[in-house]
C-alpha angles and dihedrals in degrees: 000000000000132000119247124217116246112277142068117323134178119196129200133173091281123089112282093246095047120098111255123176091201094053091046091051090051093045090056090050089049092051092050092049093050093045091051093046089235126161109278093215089070087067089073087067088054088056088063091067111130099180122100117329090026117217093184123051115199110200142133096224103023124019148102112315099170140012116200131190120193118183120184121187124213087254091058099255110148128201116186123183124177129184117198127206135192124216113306091034096277112157115241104173152330129230123195125188133177124191142140129249130195 
């Protein structure tokens, strides 16, 4: 566990401080969404991108099984949305939570 500085972050399966084209692609999409004031839930559709570098891996043995978005406001309001997938990338459910921290 390590603290992150305030700002926009995108995490992948690589270590936080390691270069990752997928995480950088997602971070840029996050920045654009926040700057435009767009609905954050639409970012989950961005996570389905399969072009290079792929954010979504569709496979029966190895592939994306969940995509999670966590947005925390300066006031401590948290919105968490997770989409779950079974093998082959078929969606099986979405969970959305809102709560406050701090």
